[in-house]
C-alpha positions in Angstrom: 3.4 -4.7 -1.9 5.8 -7.4 -3.0 9.6 -7.7 -3.1 11.1 -9.8 -5.9 14.5 -11.5 -5.9 15.8 -13.3 -9.0 18.4 -16.1 -9.0 19.8 -18.7 -11.3 21.6 -16.5 -13.8 25.1 -17.3 -15.0 27.3 -18.3 -17.9 26.2 -21.1 -20.3 27.4 -22.3 -23.6 25.3 -21.8 -26.7 22.7 -24.6 -27.0 22.6 -25.1 -23.3 19.9 -24.5 -20.7 19.4 -22.4 -17.6 16.7 -22.1 -15.1 15.8 -18.8 -13.4 13.8 -18.3 -10.2 12.1 -15.3 -8.8 11.1 -15.5 -5.1 8.4 -13.0 -3.9 8.0 -11.9 -0.4 4.8 -10.3 0.9 1.3 -11.6 0.9 -1.1 -12.6 -1.8 1.4 -13.7 -4.4 -1.4 -15.5 -6.2 -3.0 -12.1 -6.9 -0.2 -10.9 -9.0 0.4 -11.4 -12.7 4.0 -12.3 -13.2 6.4 -11.8 -16.0 10.0 -12.0 -17.1 11.7 -9.2 -19.1 15.3 -8.8 -20.3 17.6 -6.0 -21.2 20.8 -6.4 -23.3 23.5 -3.7 -23.2 22.4 -0.7 -25.2 18.9 -2.0 -25.8 15.5 -1.3 -24.3 14.0 -3.7 -21.8 12.0 -6.3 -23.7 9.2 -8.7 -22.8 10.0 -12.4 -22.5 7.1 -14.2 -21.0 4.1 -13.7 -18.7 1.8 -15.9 -16.7 -1.6 -15.5 -15.3 -2.4 -15.4 -11.5 -3.3 -19.1 -11.4 -0.6 -20.2 -13.7 -3.1 -21.7 -16.1 -2.1 -19.6 -19.1 1.0 -17.9 -20.4 2.3 -15.9 -23.3 5.8 -15.6 -24.9 7.8 -13.3 -27.1 8.2 -14.7 -30.5 12.0 -14.8 -30.0 11.7 -17.3 -27.2 8.6 -19.2 -28.1 9.3 -23.0 -28.0 12.5 -22.5 -26.1 11.5 -20.9 -22.9 8.9 -21.9 -20.4 7.4 -19.7 -17.6 5.7 -21.4 -14.6 4.8 -20.5 -11.1 4.3 -22.2 -7.8 1.9 -20.1 -5.7 2.5 -22.3 -2.6 6.2 -21.3 -2.8 5.6 -17.7 -3.9 8.0 -18.3 -6.8 7.9 -17.9 -10.6 10.3 -19.7 -12.9 11.8 -19.3 -16.3 13.2 -22.5 -17.9 15.5 -21.5 -20.9 16.6 -24.1 -23.4 18.5 -23.9 -26.6 20.2 -20.7 -25.6 22.0 -18.5 -28.1 24.2 -15.5 -27.7 21.2 -13.3 -28.5 19.7 -14.4 -25.2 22.5 -12.7 -23.3 20.9 -10.0 -21.1 20.0 -9.1 -17.6 16.7 -10.9 -16.8 14.2 -9.2 -14.6 11.2 -10.6 -12.8 8.1 -8.3 -12.6 4.8 -8.4 -10.8 1.5 -6.7 -11.6 -1.3 -6.3 -9.1 -4.6 -6.0 -10.9 -8.1 -7.3 -11.4 -8.7 -10.4 -13.3 -8.4 -9.8 -17.0 -8.3 -11.8 -20.2 -5.5 -9.5 -21.4 -1.8 -10.3 -21.4 0.5 -7.7 -20.1 3.7 -7.4 -22.1 4.8 -3.8 -21.5 7.2 -2.8 -18.7 5.0 0.1 -17.6 2.2 -2.3 -16.8 4.2 -3.8 -13.9 4.5 -2.1 -10.6 7.2 -4.2 -9.0 10.6 -5.3 -10.2 13.4 -7.4 -9.0 17.1 -6.4 -9.2 17.8 -8.6 -12.2 20.1 -11.5 -12.8 22.7 -11.7 -15.5 22.5 -14.4 -18.2 25.5 -14.8 -20.5 25.6 -17.2 -23.4 28.9 -17.9 -24.9 29.2 -18.9 -28.6 
């Protein structure tokens, strides 16, 4: 089992940048696929980015591709989300998620595919 705690959210102007972190407690962090999701008011939770166990590969939602970067440091049990060129459409609560599973060539982009979730961190982009 793993516990996830996000940090780094806040208020930023449009065009600015923000970096989120998600610290995991528990053992074997490197055995988890990690992802970021977000949820805006009145909308469903949506996929943002995911990264493989080793950090060698990642996948992004089309809406953030080229602007956001997901990374992880397994020695620090932490996954990151660097967000650049932010717009008001990026305003949401951002959630970190972890999936325990066997090695796979698939990318996991659905909320139900992740067993563990953080409490979320608010990101607000002012226009």
